[in-house]
N, C-alpha and C positions, 0 to 999 in steps of 0.2 A: 499430781506429782509434788506440788508445793506442800499439800497437807501431809503427804508421806514424809517429806523432809522435816517438817515441823514435829511430826510424831516421833521420828527417829531422834531428833535433837532432844526432845523431852525425855525419851527413854535414856539417852546418854546422861542427862542431868540427874535423873533419878538413880541411875547406876553409880554415878560419881558420888552421890550422897550416901548410898549404901556403903561404898568402899571407905568413905571418910568415917562413918559411924562404926564400921567393923574394926577400925584401928583403936577405937575407944572402949568398946564393950562386946560381950558375947553376942552372936547372931540371934540366939533365942530371946535376947533382951531388947532387940531392936523391933520397933513396932511400925505399922503403917503411919501412925500419927507422927512418929519421929521423922520419918522420911518426908511426909507432907509438910511438916513445920520447917524442916531444913531446906526443902526445895521451894517453899512458899506456893504449894499447889493444894488443891482440895483432895479429899479422900477419893471422891468419884473420879478425879483425873488420874490418880494412881491406879485404880481398878479398871480404868479404861485401857491402860497400857499393859497391866500385869494382873494375873489371876490372884496372886498372893505373894508373900515374901520369898517363898521358895522359887517361884517362877521368875521373880526379879533376879535372884542369885544365879539361876540357870542362864538367863539371858546375858547377865554380866560376864560370866565365865566363858560363854560361847563367843562373846565379842572380844574378850581378852585373847582367846585362842586364835582368832582371826588375825589380830594384831601381831601376835607372836609369829605366825606363819609369814606375814608380810615382812617382818623384820629379818627373817632368816631365809626367804625364798631365793636370794641371790648367793647363798652360801654354797661353795663348791665342796667343801669337806664337812663331815658330820660335826666336827668339834666346834666350828664357828656357830652353827645353828644351835647346838646344845648349850653353848656358852650363853646365848641370848635367853634361853629358858632359865638357866641358873641365875642370871642377872635379874630376870623378872621376879623370881621368887625372893631374891635378896632385897630388891627394891620394894617389894610388896609383902614382906614377911609377916607383918601383923595381920594383914588381910588373909593371907594363905593359912596361917595358923588358926585364925578365927573360923574359917571355913572348914578346916580339917577337924576341928574340935566341935563340930556341929553337924546338922543334917546335910551340910554342903560338902562333906568329905568326899563322897563319890563324884560330885561335880568337879571338884578341884582335881582329883586324880584323873578324871576323864579329859579335862583340859590339858593337863601335863602329858597324858598318854597320846592324845591326838596330835599335839604339837611335836612331840618326840618321834612318833611314828612317821609323820609326814617327812621329817628331816632325814630319818634313817632310810626310808624307802626311796627317797630322792637320791640319796648317796648310793644305795644298792642298785637302783635302776641305771644310774650312770655307769657303774662297773659292768652291768649286764650288756652294755653296748659292745664291750670287747671280750667279755668272758661268758661263754654259752652255758651258764649254770641252769639247772632245772628250776622252773618258776616256783614250784611248790617248795623246793629247798630255800629259794631266795625269800619267799614269804615267811617261812619258819624262822630263818636267820634274822629277818627284820623284826619279827615279833619278839624273839628271844632277847635281842639287844635293847629293844624298846622297853620291855618289862624290867630288864636289869637296870637301865638308866633311870627309869621313873622311880624304882625302889631306892636306888642310890640317892636320887634327888630328894625324896621324901625323908629318908633317914638323915641326910645332911641338914635339912630344914629343922627336923625335930630335935636334933642334937645341938642346935644353936649355931649352925654354920661354923664349924671349927676351922674351916679353910675358906679363903676368899674364892669367888666363882672361878677366877683365872687359875688358881692353884688346883681346884678340883678338876678342871679340864686337863691340866698337866698330869695329874694322877690317873685320870681315865685314859689318857693317851698311852701312858706306860702300860696300863692293864689291857688295852684294846688294840694298840697299834698293829696293823697288818692282819688282825684276826679275821675280820669280815672278808677281806680279799682272799685270804687263805681258804676260808670255808667255801666261798663261791668257786674258787679254783678246784677244790676237791670235788665239789658237785659237778663241775664241768667235766673233769676227768672221768668221773663215774658215768656221766651221761654219754661221753664219747665211747667209753668201753662197752656200755650196754648197747649202744647203737651199732657198734662194730660187730658184736656177737649176733645181734638180730640180723644184720646184713648178711653175715656168713651163713646163718641158718636158712635164710630165705633163698640163698643161691645153691644150697646143698641138696 
């Protein structure tokens, strides 16, 4: 157990080094030697923990995604959780842009997607406790808004963040307020109507 803890802390130190270097230069210009020198570890120590630089970036973003989820797990509404993701991108813009402009583009988008999806589905599942919407409809609605929010987030980042994270949430609230609830209610009404027709057919 102690060795696992030491190994995890070493991984965190290597990941922190990568993030620091990504603020200064392109990912494809960062080498294992750069990481080793920055962390004061041997090359063999690096390869003990990671297969290559891509594996390191993958682990880094997976860890970042977990931290994002922890930061937003107590959010009741979707906007509080999404605000934490916008703030993350704002605080780590150079790192995110470095990843986006390299082989890490898909890793970055997956991290943003997973974090956003978890927030949106938690919000939707909370509504489903009172609104008997179809589960397939609810999943589709969750995916639809997750894709929309992630694309909005990436565009915002690439355009140089023309609005502060808090301002973006206000704009999103204007665009989205009540839409998810209304969609789930329409699904519930359709569900109830279908069930009522089925019930009448079964008794006729």
